DRENDO-1510 file (C-alpha; in Angstrom, 1 decimal, always signed):
<recs>
REC; n; res; u; v; w
REC; 1; UNK; +44.3; -14.4; +31.5 .
REC; 2; UNK; +44.6; -10.4; +30.2 .
REC; 3; UNK; +42.1; -7.9; +29.8 .
REC; 4; UNK; +42.4; -8.1; +26.0 .
REC; 5; UNK; +41.6; -12.1; +26.2 .
REC; 6; UNK; +38.4; -11.8; +27.6 .
REC; 7; UNK; +38.0; -8.8; +25.8 .
REC; 8; UNK; +38.1; -11.0; +22.8 .
REC; 9; UNK; +35.8; -14.3; +24.5 .
REC; 10; UNK; +33.3; -12.5; +25.7 .
REC; 11; UNK; +32.7; -11.0; +21.3 .
REC; 12; UNK; +33.1; -14.3; +20.1 .
REC; 13; UNK; +30.4; -15.4; +22.0 .
REC; 14; UNK; +28.7; -12.4; +21.7 .
REC; 15; UNK; +28.4; -12.5; +18.0 .
REC; 16; UNK; +27.6; -16.7; +17.8 .
REC; 17; UNK; +24.9; -16.0; +19.9 .
REC; 18; UNK; +23.5; -13.1; +17.8 .
REC; 19; UNK; +24.1; -15.3; +15.0 .
REC; 20; UNK; +22.5; -18.3; +16.0 .
REC; 21; UNK; +19.1; -16.6; +16.8 .
REC; 22; UNK; +19.0; -14.3; +13.9 .
REC; 23; UNK; +19.0; -18.0; +11.9 .
REC; 24; UNK; +16.8; -19.4; +13.8 .
REC; 25; UNK; +14.7; -16.4; +13.4 .
REC; 26; UNK; +15.1; -16.5; +9.5 .
REC; 27; UNK; +14.2; -20.6; +9.6 .
REC; 28; UNK; +11.3; -19.8; +12.1 .
REC; 29; UNK; +9.9; -17.6; +9.8 .
REC; 30; UNK; +10.3; -19.2; +6.5 .
REC; 31; UNK; +8.3; -22.1; +8.6 .
REC; 32; UNK; +5.9; -20.2; +9.0 .
REC; 33; UNK; +5.1; -18.4; +5.8 .
REC; 34; UNK; +5.1; -22.4; +4.1 .
REC; 35; UNK; +3.2; -23.4; +6.5 .
REC; 36; UNK; +0.4; -20.4; +5.8 .
REC; 37; UNK; +1.1; -21.1; +2.0 .
REC; 38; UNK; +0.1; -24.8; +2.4 .
REC; 39; UNK; -2.9; -24.8; +4.8 .
REC; 40; UNK; -5.2; -21.3; +4.8 .
REC; 41; UNK; -6.7; -20.7; +1.6 .
REC; 42; UNK; -6.5; -17.6; -0.4 .
REC; 43; UNK; -8.8; -15.0; -1.3 .
REC; 44; UNK; -10.9; -15.3; -3.8 .
REC; 45; UNK; -10.2; -12.5; -6.0 .
REC; 46; UNK; -13.1; -9.9; -6.3 .
REC; 47; UNK; -14.4; -9.1; -9.5 .
REC; 48; UNK; -15.2; -5.9; -10.2 .
REC; 49; UNK; -18.9; -4.6; -11.8 .
REC; 50; UNK; -18.3; -2.5; -14.6 .
REC; 51; UNK; -20.3; +0.8; -13.9 .
REC; 52; UNK; -23.1; +2.2; -16.4 .
REC; 53; UNK; -22.2; +5.4; -18.2 .
REC; 54; UNK; -24.8; +7.5; -19.2 .
REC; 55; UNK; -23.6; +9.5; -22.5 .
REC; 56; UNK; -26.2; +13.2; -21.1 .
REC; 57; UNK; -25.3; +14.6; -18.5 .
REC; 58; UNK; -28.5; +16.4; -16.3 .
REC; 59; UNK; -29.3; +19.8; -16.8 .
REC; 60; UNK; -28.8; +20.5; -13.0 .
REC; 61; UNK; -25.2; +19.5; -13.0 .
REC; 62; UNK; -24.7; +21.8; -16.0 .
REC; 63; UNK; -26.0; +24.4; -14.2 .
REC; 64; UNK; -24.0; +23.8; -10.9 .
REC; 65; UNK; -21.0; +23.4; -13.5 .
REC; 66; UNK; -21.7; +26.5; -15.0 .
REC; 67; UNK; -22.6; +28.4; -12.0 .
REC; 68; UNK; -19.2; +27.5; -10.2 .
REC; 69; UNK; -17.2; +28.5; -13.4 .
REC; 70; UNK; -19.1; +31.8; -13.4 .
REC; 71; UNK; -18.1; +32.3; -9.4 .
REC; 72; UNK; -14.7; +31.3; -9.5 .
REC; 73; UNK; -13.9; +33.1; -12.7 .
REC; 74; UNK; -16.1; +36.4; -11.9 .
REC; 75; UNK; -18.4; +36.1; -14.8 .
REC; 76; UNK; -14.9; +36.2; -17.5 .
REC; 77; UNK; -15.0; +32.7; -18.1 .
REC; 78; UNK; -17.8; +30.5; -20.0 .
REC; 79; UNK; -18.3; +27.0; -20.4 .
REC; 80; UNK; -17.6; +25.7; -23.7 .
REC; 81; UNK; -17.8; +21.3; -24.2 .
REC; 82; UNK; -18.2; +19.3; -20.8 .
REC; 83; UNK; -17.1; +15.2; -21.2 .
REC; 84; UNK; -17.2; +12.6; -18.8 .
REC; 85; UNK; -14.2; +11.0; -17.7 .
</recs>
């Protein structure tokens, strides 16, 4: 046997082995996914409770906003309108 023939045999055996192992990984993964989907119950979706929004902003918050704007702008900025988002 020549060295080239031994190298080709090893190449073929290695490639077939890798192919078989990858096929087993895919099949086992699919089986696990199907098993989990069938026998494990899904979580119930969480229901969001809407928060109550008040249209008024407290005087303390307005004072804090105005003070922050004055501090940041050095007294040159003025608060014209405050909106809730």
